[in-house]
Structure formats: structure tokens, C-alpha cells
C-alpha positions in Angstrom: -0.2 0.1 0.2 1.1 3.3 -1.1 2.0 6.4 1.3 -0.6 8.3 0.0 -3.2 5.6 0.5 -2.3 5.2 4.5 -2.7 8.3 5.0 -6.3 8.7 3.0 -7.6 6.0 5.4 -6.0 7.4 8.5 -7.9 10.3 7.3 -11.4 8.8 7.2 -10.8 7.3 10.4 -10.1 9.7 11.8 -13.3 12.0 10.5 -15.3 8.9 11.2 -14.2 8.5 15.0 -14.1 12.4 15.2 -17.9 12.3 14.0 -19.2 9.4 16.3 -17.2 11.1 19.3 -19.4 14.6 18.3 -22.8 12.8 18.2 -22.5 11.0 21.4 -22.0 14.2 23.4 -25.1 15.1 23.1 -27.2 13.7 26.4 -30.3 11.7 25.9 -33.6 12.4 26.7 -35.7 16.0 26.0 -34.3 19.2 24.9 -35.2 22.6 25.4 -36.9 23.8 22.2 -36.4 20.5 20.6 -38.9 18.5 17.9 -42.1 16.8 20.2 -44.7 14.6 19.5 -45.7 14.7 23.0 -44.9 16.5 26.5 -42.8 13.9 27.7 -40.7 14.6 24.5 -39.6 18.2 26.2 -37.9 19.4 29.1 -40.1 20.6 31.7 -42.0 23.2 32.3 -41.8 23.3 28.4 -45.0 22.0 26.4 -45.3 20.5 22.8 -47.4 22.4 20.5 -48.3 20.6 17.4 -49.9 22.0 14.3 -51.7 18.8 12.9 -51.5 18.5 8.9 -55.2 16.9 8.8 -53.3 13.6 6.9 -54.0 11.5 10.0 -50.3 11.0 10.5 -48.4 11.8 13.5 -47.1 15.8 13.4 -44.0 16.7 14.7 -44.2 19.7 16.8 -41.8 22.4 19.1 -41.2 22.4 22.5 -42.2 25.6 23.6 -41.8 27.2 27.4 -45.3 28.7 29.2 -45.5 32.3 28.9 -47.9 35.4 30.0 -46.9 37.9 27.1 -44.4 37.8 24.3 -41.6 39.1 26.6 -41.5 35.5 28.4 -40.7 33.9 25.1 -37.4 33.4 22.8 -36.7 35.6 19.6 -38.5 35.3 17.0 -41.4 33.5 19.2 -44.6 35.0 20.5 -47.1 34.3 23.4 -50.4 32.2 22.0 -52.9 30.4 23.4 -53.5 26.9 22.9 -55.8 24.4 23.4 -54.3 21.5 26.1 -55.3 17.9 24.5 -54.1 14.2 23.7 -50.7 15.1 25.4 -50.0 17.9 23.1 -51.0 21.3 22.6 -52.9 22.3 19.4 -54.5 25.3 17.9 -57.4 26.9 19.1 -59.4 28.3 16.2 -63.3 26.2 16.0 -62.4 24.1 19.8 -65.3 23.9 22.2 -64.9 26.0 24.9 -64.6 23.1 27.1 -61.2 21.9 25.8 -58.5 23.8 28.3 -56.3 27.1 27.4 -52.8 27.1 28.2 -50.0 30.1 26.9 -47.2 28.9 25.6 -44.7 30.3 23.3 -44.4 29.6 19.7 -42.3 30.3 16.9 -43.9 33.2 14.8 -44.5 30.6 11.7 -46.4 28.2 13.5 -50.2 28.6 12.5 
């Protein structure tokens, strides 16, 4: 094997080892403002905000912290009222009044 081939294999091996090491550094479990399917996927006291697609398949949402107004939300997020049901929060529009409502921060692009 030539010296050049050995160097290439060594660099590839080093790259794979570094990639494995970097990917293992993230601790298991919930992460703030992470993607979620239910509240269990979020760090307490965050809640999972999901906007269903209407196709019957599970929709990923994003964890958001509770709030009182926009000032308590991360940059680019707004404090909005959501319906609390089935382990996640969904849009309030058209929902009966008996469903509990909560205020949680959501990214401004979430409708």
C-alpha cells in the first residue's frame, strides 16, 4: 500500500471517529425547544405545540415554554393561546370552549 493510500485511510478513520464522538456528546432525553410529539419529549415546564396536518399521520411539533406575554418568549417567538389535549397543544381555532386553554410560546411561523 502506498503512503498516500495509508494517509487517506487514516484521515477517513479519524473523520469517522470524530463524527461518532461528536454525535455521542448530546445527552439522551428531552432538550429545550426541541422537536416533539408529546409533552414527555420536552424539558419541564415546556409543552409540545403541534399543528396537525390533517392527514391522520403524526405531526412533529416544537417544545415551547409557558408564557404570560411575548416578552417571556425566545427571540422570534410569540406567546399564544393553545388547546391542551391528548398530551400535546394544538391550535385554538374552532375548538369548543370546554377544552382547557394554556399560554405557551411558539415560533412566529407556527399558525
